[in-house]
N, CA, C and O atoms as CSV, one atom per row, in Angstrom:
chain,resi,resn,atom,element,x,y,z
A,1,MET,N,N,-124.073,-47.675,43.395
A,1,MET,CA,C,-123.111,-48.716,43.664
A,1,MET,C,C,-123.262,-49.124,45.135
A,1,MET,O,O,-123.359,-48.264,46.011
A,2,THR,N,N,-123.282,-50.437,45.403
A,2,THR,CA,C,-123.401,-50.908,46.771
A,2,THR,C,C,-122.114,-50.626,47.534
A,2,THR,O,O,-121.084,-50.299,46.945
A,3,GLU,N,N,-122.192,-50.757,48.846
A,3,GLU,CA,C,-121.009,-50.516,49.673
A,3,GLU,C,C,-119.893,-51.501,49.336
A,3,GLU,O,O,-118.726,-51.116,49.266
A,4,VAL,N,N,-120.247,-52.774,49.126
A,4,VAL,CA,C,-119.250,-53.788,48.774
A,4,VAL,C,C,-118.634,-53.473,47.414
A,4,VAL,O,O,-117.415,-53.542,47.255
A,5,ALA,N,N,-119.467,-53.127,46.433
A,5,ALA,CA,C,-118.958,-52.785,45.098
A,5,ALA,C,C,-118.063,-51.559,45.168
A,5,ALA,O,O,-117.043,-51.492,44.482
A,6,SER,N,N,-118.435,-50.596,45.987
A,6,SER,CA,C,-117.632,-49.383,46.139
A,6,SER,C,C,-116.262,-49.709,46.728
A,6,SER,O,O,-115.248,-49.162,46.295
A,7,GLU,N,N,-116.238,-50.598,47.713
A,7,GLU,CA,C,-114.963,-50.998,48.324
A,7,GLU,C,C,-114.079,-51.728,47.316
A,7,GLU,O,O,-112.878,-51.470,47.237
A,8,VAL,N,N,-114.676,-52.642,46.545
A,8,VAL,CA,C,-113.933,-53.366,45.511
A,8,VAL,C,C,-113.390,-52.382,44.480
A,8,VAL,O,O,-112.232,-52.481,44.074
A,9,SER,N,N,-114.220,-51.437,44.059
A,9,SER,CA,C,-113.805,-50.449,43.061
A,9,SER,C,C,-112.647,-49.609,43.574
A,9,SER,O,O,-111.694,-49.354,42.838
A,10,SER,N,N,-112.716,-49.181,44.820
A,10,SER,CA,C,-111.643,-48.363,45.399
A,10,SER,C,C,-110.338,-49.147,45.478
A,10,SER,O,O,-109.280,-48.638,45.106
A,11,LYS,N,N,-110.412,-50.380,45.961
A,11,LYS,CA,C,-109.206,-51.204,46.090
A,11,LYS,C,C,-108.619,-51.511,44.723
A,11,LYS,O,O,-107.406,-51.425,44.532
A,12,PHE,N,N,-109.479,-51.871,43.764
A,12,PHE,CA,C,-108.991,-52.177,42.422
A,12,PHE,C,C,-108.359,-50.947,41.799
A,12,PHE,O,O,-107.280,-51.031,41.212
A,13,GLY,N,N,-109.023,-49.801,41.924
A,13,GLY,CA,C,-108.511,-48.569,41.340
A,13,GLY,C,C,-107.138,-48.203,41.879
A,13,GLY,O,O,-106.242,-47.835,41.120
A,14,ALA,N,N,-106.979,-48.305,43.194
A,14,ALA,CA,C,-105.686,-47.991,43.808
A,14,ALA,C,C,-104.621,-48.978,43.338
A,14,ALA,O,O,-103.486,-48.593,43.057
A,15,TRP,N,N,-104.996,-50.247,43.254
A,15,TRP,CA,C,-104.053,-51.267,42.793
A,15,TRP,C,C,-103.642,-51.003,41.342
A,15,TRP,O,O,-102.460,-51.063,41.002
A,16,LEU,N,N,-104.634,-50.708,40.489
A,16,LEU,CA,C,-104.354,-50.453,39.078
A,16,LEU,C,C,-103.452,-49.230,38.918
A,16,LEU,O,O,-102.526,-49.251,38.107
A,17,ARG,N,N,-103.708,-48.177,39.675
A,17,ARG,CA,C,-102.863,-46.981,39.623
A,17,ARG,C,C,-101.415,-47.348,39.971
A,17,ARG,O,O,-100.478,-46.904,39.308
A,18,GLY,N,N,-101.246,-48.152,41.006
A,18,GLY,CA,C,-99.901,-48.581,41.400
A,18,GLY,C,C,-99.205,-49.359,40.301
A,18,GLY,O,O,-98.031,-49.121,40.017
A,19,VAL,N,N,-99.913,-50.283,39.683
A,19,VAL,CA,C,-99.342,-51.077,38.583
A,19,VAL,C,C,-98.954,-50.154,37.428
A,19,VAL,O,O,-97.863,-50.265,36.871
A,20,ARG,N,N,-99.848,-49.258,37.084
A,20,ARG,CA,C,-99.592,-48.319,35.974
A,20,ARG,C,C,-98.364,-47.469,36.265
A,20,ARG,O,O,-97.471,-47.357,35.425
A,21,GLU,N,N,-98.316,-46.875,37.444
A,21,GLU,CA,C,-97.191,-46.007,37.800
A,21,GLU,C,C,-95.890,-46.786,37.914
A,21,GLU,O,O,-94.846,-46.316,37.463
A,22,ASP,N,N,-95.940,-47.980,38.515
A,22,ASP,CA,C,-94.734,-48.808,38.648
A,22,ASP,C,C,-94.139,-49.174,37.296
A,22,ASP,O,O,-92.941,-49.435,37.184
A,23,ASN,N,N,-94.983,-49.192,36.275
A,23,ASN,CA,C,-94.527,-49.552,34.934
A,23,ASN,C,C,-94.302,-48.344,34.040
A,23,ASN,O,O,-94.113,-48.488,32.832
A,24,GLY,N,N,-94.323,-47.144,34.632
A,24,GLY,CA,C,-93.981,-45.929,33.911
A,24,GLY,C,C,-95.027,-45.395,32.950
A,24,GLY,O,O,-94.699,-44.632,32.041
A,25,TYR,N,N,-96.280,-45.781,33.136
A,25,TYR,CA,C,-97.343,-45.289,32.262
A,25,TYR,C,C,-98.022,-44.079,32.882
A,25,TYR,O,O,-98.330,-44.077,34.074
A,26,SER,N,N,-98.253,-43.064,32.089
A,26,SER,CA,C,-99.076,-41.932,32.515
A,26,SER,C,C,-100.541,-42.340,32.367
A,26,SER,O,O,-100.860,-43.352,31.744
A,27,VAL,N,N,-101.419,-41.536,32.950
A,27,VAL,CA,C,-102.850,-41.802,32.779
A,27,VAL,C,C,-103.200,-41.749,31.294
A,27,VAL,O,O,-103.919,-42.610,30.787
A,28,ARG,N,N,-102.688,-40.738,30.605
A,28,ARG,CA,C,-102.987,-40.604,29.168
A,28,ARG,C,C,-102.446,-41.791,28.375
A,28,ARG,O,O,-103.133,-42.322,27.502
A,29,GLY,N,N,-101.229,-42.204,28.675
A,29,GLY,CA,C,-100.627,-43.331,27.952
A,29,GLY,C,C,-101.384,-44.626,28.168
A,29,GLY,O,O,-101.615,-45.383,27.225
A,30,MET,N,N,-101.773,-44.884,29.422
A,30,MET,CA,C,-102.515,-46.109,29.720
A,30,MET,C,C,-103.907,-46.056,29.131
A,30,MET,O,O,-104.413,-47.063,28.636
A,31,ALA,N,N,-104.531,-44.891,29.180
A,31,ALA,CA,C,-105.868,-44.743,28.588
A,31,ALA,C,C,-105.824,-45.050,27.097
A,31,ALA,O,O,-106.727,-45.690,26.558
A,32,LYS,N,N,-104.769,-44.589,26.440
A,32,LYS,CA,C,-104.628,-44.857,25.001
A,32,LYS,C,C,-104.507,-46.354,24.736
A,32,LYS,O,O,-105.127,-46.877,23.810
A,33,VAL,N,N,-103.707,-47.040,25.552
A,33,VAL,CA,C,-103.542,-48.495,25.399
A,33,VAL,C,C,-104.890,-49.202,25.579
A,33,VAL,O,O,-105.209,-50.143,24.852
A,34,LEU,N,N,-105.671,-48.737,26.554
A,34,LEU,CA,C,-106.955,-49.375,26.854
A,34,LEU,C,C,-108.075,-48.955,25.914
A,34,LEU,O,O,-109.107,-49.622,25.838
A,35,GLY,N,N,-107.877,-47.855,25.201
A,35,GLY,CA,C,-108.939,-47.366,24.326
A,35,GLY,C,C,-110.048,-46.667,25.090
A,35,GLY,O,O,-111.215,-46.729,24.704
A,36,VAL,N,N,-109.677,-45.999,26.182
A,36,VAL,CA,C,-110.638,-45.232,26.970
A,36,VAL,C,C,-110.105,-43.806,27.123
A,36,VAL,O,O,-108.960,-43.529,26.766
A,37,THR,N,N,-110.923,-42.917,27.644
A,37,THR,CA,C,-110.456,-41.551,27.864
A,37,THR,C,C,-109.646,-41.484,29.162
A,37,THR,O,O,-109.871,-42.280,30.074
A,38,PRO,N,N,-108.717,-40.550,29.246
A,38,PRO,CA,C,-107.978,-40.366,30.508
A,38,PRO,C,C,-108.921,-40.085,31.680
A,38,PRO,O,O,-108.676,-40.543,32.796
A,39,SER,N,N,-109.983,-39.344,31.432
A,39,SER,CA,C,-110.959,-39.040,32.476
A,39,SER,C,C,-111.602,-40.320,33.015
A,39,SER,O,O,-111.739,-40.490,34.227
A,40,TYR,N,N,-111.990,-41.206,32.116
A,40,TYR,CA,C,-112.599,-42.472,32.528
A,40,TYR,C,C,-111.618,-43.279,33.371
A,40,TYR,O,O,-111.980,-43.782,34.435
A,41,LEU,N,N,-110.369,-43.407,32.899
A,41,LEU,CA,C,-109.374,-44.181,33.631
A,41,LEU,C,C,-109.128,-43.572,35.012
A,41,LEU,O,O,-109.001,-44.305,35.994
A,42,SER,N,N,-109.061,-42.261,35.098
A,42,SER,CA,C,-108.879,-41.595,36.398
A,42,SER,C,C,-110.025,-41.937,37.348
A,42,SER,O,O,-109.803,-42.168,38.536
A,43,LYS,N,N,-111.235,-41.967,36.829
A,43,LYS,CA,C,-112.397,-42.305,37.666
A,43,LYS,C,C,-112.350,-43.758,38.127
A,43,LYS,O,O,-112.720,-44.065,39.260
A,44,VAL,N,N,-111.901,-44.644,37.256
A,44,VAL,CA,C,-111.740,-46.053,37.659
A,44,VAL,C,C,-110.693,-46.136,38.765
A,44,VAL,O,O,-110.901,-46.824,39.765
A,45,GLU,N,N,-109.577,-45.444,38.596
A,45,GLU,CA,C,-108.507,-45.492,39.586
A,45,GLU,C,C,-108.915,-44.875,40.924
A,45,GLU,O,O,-108.409,-45.284,41.969
A,46,ARG,N,N,-109.810,-43.911,40.905
A,46,ARG,CA,C,-110.307,-43.297,42.151
A,46,ARG,C,C,-111.415,-44.126,42.792
A,46,ARG,O,O,-111.817,-43.855,43.924
A,47,GLY,N,N,-111.910,-45.134,42.076
A,47,GLY,CA,C,-112.985,-45.965,42.599
A,47,GLY,C,C,-114.361,-45.383,42.355
A,47,GLY,O,O,-115.342,-45.840,42.942
A,48,ASP,N,N,-114.444,-44.365,41.483
A,48,ASP,CA,C,-115.737,-43.755,41.173
A,48,ASP,C,C,-116.569,-44.626,40.230
A,48,ASP,O,O,-117.796,-44.533,40.217
A,49,PHE,N,N,-115.907,-45.463,39.450
A,49,PHE,CA,C,-116.581,-46.378,38.518
A,49,PHE,C,C,-116.202,-47.798,38.894
A,49,PHE,O,O,-115.181,-48.029,39.542
A,50,THR,N,N,-117.031,-48.748,38.482
A,50,THR,CA,C,-116.710,-50.146,38.713
A,50,THR,C,C,-115.446,-50.509,37.938
A,50,THR,O,O,-115.095,-49.840,36.965
A,51,PRO,N,N,-114.762,-51.574,38.373
A,51,PRO,CA,C,-113.552,-51.980,37.664
A,51,PRO,C,C,-113.800,-52.219,36.175
A,51,PRO,O,O,-114.939,-52.368,35.732
A,52,LEU,N,N,-112.728,-52.248,35.431
A,52,LEU,CA,C,-112.750,-52.363,33.978
A,52,LEU,C,C,-113.506,-53.589,33.487
A,52,LEU,O,O,-113.678,-54.563,34.220
A,53,THR,N,N,-113.952,-53.529,32.246
A,53,THR,CA,C,-114.613,-54.673,31.611
A,53,THR,C,C,-113.610,-55.811,31.426
A,53,THR,O,O,-112.399,-55.615,31.522
A,54,ILE,N,N,-114.134,-56.980,31.164
A,54,ILE,CA,C,-113.276,-58.142,30.928
A,54,ILE,C,C,-112.314,-57.856,29.778
A,54,ILE,O,O,-111.131,-58.186,29.864
A,55,GLU,N,N,-112.804,-57.255,28.722
A,55,GLU,CA,C,-111.950,-56.953,27.560
A,55,GLU,C,C,-110.795,-56.036,27.947
A,55,GLU,O,O,-109.670,-56.229,27.486
A,56,LYS,N,N,-111.060,-55.051,28.782
A,56,LYS,CA,C,-110.005,-54.130,29.221
A,56,LYS,C,C,-109.051,-54.823,30.191
A,56,LYS,O,O,-107.854,-54.539,30.197
A,57,LEU,N,N,-109.582,-55.732,31.011
A,57,LEU,CA,C,-108.706,-56.488,31.914
A,57,LEU,C,C,-107.733,-57.360,31.128
A,57,LEU,O,O,-106.582,-57.531,31.530
A,58,VAL,N,N,-108.197,-57.912,30.002
A,58,VAL,CA,C,-107.306,-58.711,29.147
A,58,VAL,C,C,-106.163,-57.839,28.625
A,58,VAL,O,O,-105.019,-58.289,28.566
A,59,ILE,N,N,-106.465,-56.608,28.249
A,59,ILE,CA,C,-105.418,-55.693,27.765
A,59,ILE,C,C,-104.428,-55.394,28.889
A,59,ILE,O,O,-103.219,-55.370,28.662
A,60,VAL,N,N,-104.941,-55.165,30.105
A,60,VAL,CA,C,-104.050,-54.932,31.256
A,60,VAL,C,C,-103.162,-56.157,31.469
A,60,VAL,O,O,-101.959,-56.032,31.698
A,61,SER,N,N,-103.769,-57.343,31.390
A,61,SER,CA,C,-103.021,-58.589,31.553
A,61,SER,C,C,-101.876,-58.694,30.544
A,61,SER,O,O,-100.745,-59.022,30.901
A,62,GLN,N,N,-102.185,-58.414,29.298
A,62,GLN,CA,C,-101.179,-58.515,28.241
A,62,GLN,C,C,-100.113,-57.427,28.369
A,62,GLN,O,O,-98.932,-57.686,28.136
A,63,THR,N,N,-100.520,-56.223,28.737
A,63,THR,CA,C,-99.598,-55.101,28.840
A,63,THR,C,C,-98.601,-55.297,29.971
A,63,THR,O,O,-97.416,-55.006,29.812
A,64,PHE,N,N,-99.072,-55.789,31.111
A,64,PHE,CA,C,-98.218,-55.891,32.292
A,64,PHE,C,C,-97.865,-57.323,32.684
A,64,PHE,O,O,-97.264,-57.555,33.733
A,65,ASN,N,N,-98.241,-58.282,31.835
A,65,ASN,CA,C,-97.943,-59.688,32.087
A,65,ASN,C,C,-98.469,-60.139,33.458
A,65,ASN,O,O,-97.757,-60.760,34.247
A,66,ILE,N,N,-99.726,-59.807,33.709
A,66,ILE,CA,C,-100.391,-60.194,34.958
A,66,ILE,C,C,-101.399,-61.289,34.616
A,66,ILE,O,O,-102.208,-61.113,33.705
A,67,PRO,N,N,-101.365,-62.411,35.326
A,67,PRO,CA,C,-102.310,-63.496,35.026
A,67,PRO,C,C,-103.770,-63.035,35.150
A,67,PRO,O,O,-104.129,-62.285,36.058
A,68,ILE,N,N,-104.587,-63.500,34.221
A,68,ILE,CA,C,-106.013,-63.156,34.216
A,68,ILE,C,C,-106.674,-63.469,35.566
A,68,ILE,O,O,-107.426,-62.631,36.066
A,69,PRO,N,N,-106.427,-64.642,36.181
A,69,PRO,CA,C,-107.074,-64.900,37.477
A,69,PRO,C,C,-106.738,-63.843,38.538
A,69,PRO,O,O,-107.586,-63.510,39.366
A,70,THR,N,N,-105.533,-63.324,38.518
A,70,THR,CA,C,-105.152,-62.273,39.459
A,70,THR,C,C,-105.971,-61.016,39.213
A,70,THR,O,O,-106.469,-60.404,40.157
A,71,LEU,N,N,-106.113,-60.628,37.948
A,71,LEU,CA,C,-106.903,-59.437,37.614
A,71,LEU,C,C,-108.366,-59.622,37.982
A,71,LEU,O,O,-108.996,-58.707,38.512
A,72,LEU,N,N,-108.906,-60.796,37.705
A,72,LEU,CA,C,-110.305,-61.049,38.048
A,72,LEU,C,C,-110.520,-60.932,39.551
A,72,LEU,O,O,-111.508,-60.349,39.998
A,73,GLU,N,N,-109.603,-61.481,40.324
A,73,GLU,CA,C,-109.699,-61.401,41.782
A,73,GLU,C,C,-109.641,-59.948,42.246
A,73,GLU,O,O,-110.464,-59.521,43.056
A,74,LYS,N,N,-108.677,-59.191,41.738
A,74,LYS,CA,C,-108.531,-57.778,42.120
A,74,LYS,C,C,-109.760,-56.964,41.736
A,74,LYS,O,O,-110.139,-56.031,42.443
A,75,ALA,N,N,-110.379,-57.319,40.614
A,75,ALA,CA,C,-111.548,-56.580,40.126
A,75,ALA,C,C,-112.857,-57.083,40.725
A,75,ALA,O,O,-113.927,-56.579,40.383
A,76,GLY,N,N,-112.784,-58.076,41.618
A,76,GLY,CA,C,-113.989,-58.591,42.258
A,76,GLY,C,C,-114.867,-59.393,41.326
A,76,GLY,O,O,-116.087,-59.428,41.482
A,77,ARG,N,N,-114.242,-60.039,40.351
A,77,ARG,CA,C,-114.999,-60.817,39.366
A,77,ARG,C,C,-114.799,-62.320,39.582
A,77,ARG,O,O,-113.772,-62.761,40.098
A,78,CYS,N,N,-115.787,-63.071,39.180
A,78,CYS,CA,C,-115.762,-64.527,39.293
A,78,CYS,C,C,-114.774,-65.105,38.288
A,78,CYS,O,O,-114.820,-64.773,37.103
A,79,GLU,N,N,-113.894,-65.957,38.755
A,79,GLU,CA,C,-112.900,-66.573,37.886
A,79,GLU,C,C,-113.532,-67.500,36.847
A,79,GLU,O,O,-112.943,-67.744,35.794
A,80,HIS,N,N,-114.709,-68.009,37.134
A,80,HIS,CA,C,-115.338,-68.979,36.240
A,80,HIS,C,C,-116.180,-68.348,35.142
A,80,HIS,O,O,-116.181,-68.818,34.005
A,81,CYS,N,N,-116.905,-67.267,35.489
A,81,CYS,CA,C,-117.788,-66.677,34.480
A,81,CYS,C,C,-117.409,-65.247,34.094
A,81,CYS,O,O,-117.916,-64.721,33.103
A,82,GLY,N,N,-116.522,-64.612,34.869
A,82,GLY,CA,C,-116.106,-63.250,34.570
A,82,GLY,C,C,-117.040,-62.178,35.084
A,82,GLY,O,O,-116.716,-60.991,35.043
A,83,GLY,N,N,-118.212,-62.596,35.573
A,83,GLY,CA,C,-119.143,-61.616,36.125
A,83,GLY,C,C,-118.704,-61.206,37.527
A,83,GLY,O,O,-117.771,-61.781,38.086
A,84,PHE,N,N,-119.377,-60.219,38.083
A,84,PHE,CA,C,-119.039,-59.818,39.437
A,84,PHE,C,C,-119.348,-60.975,40.378
A,84,PHE,O,O,-120.309,-61.717,40.174
A,85,LYS,N,N,-118.526,-61.119,41.406
A,85,LYS,CA,C,-118.658,-62.272,42.310
A,85,LYS,C,C,-120.068,-62.376,42.831
A,85,LYS,O,O,-120.720,-61.389,43.171
A,86,HIS,N,N,-120.512,-63.624,42.879
A,86,HIS,CA,C,-121.885,-63.902,43.310
A,86,HIS,C,C,-121.887,-64.906,44.418
A,86,HIS,O,O,-122.950,-65.272,44.919
């Protein structure tokens, strides 16, 4: 992972953890909603993995009523194509 990608991953992970905790979700509960393992979600939140896929971001959007453009920005993704910013 590049230094820029690592920074984006860390910031997104910390932000996602805050959103999850503010809404009363445990790691296990949120992982179940997303269809991922708690271990995977913990790694995303720590910034060890790149931010969630577009499909998982849509689930976060629906679960917490967060606009898709906001999630794309937080995850370092292009608002137009959904890929990582270029």
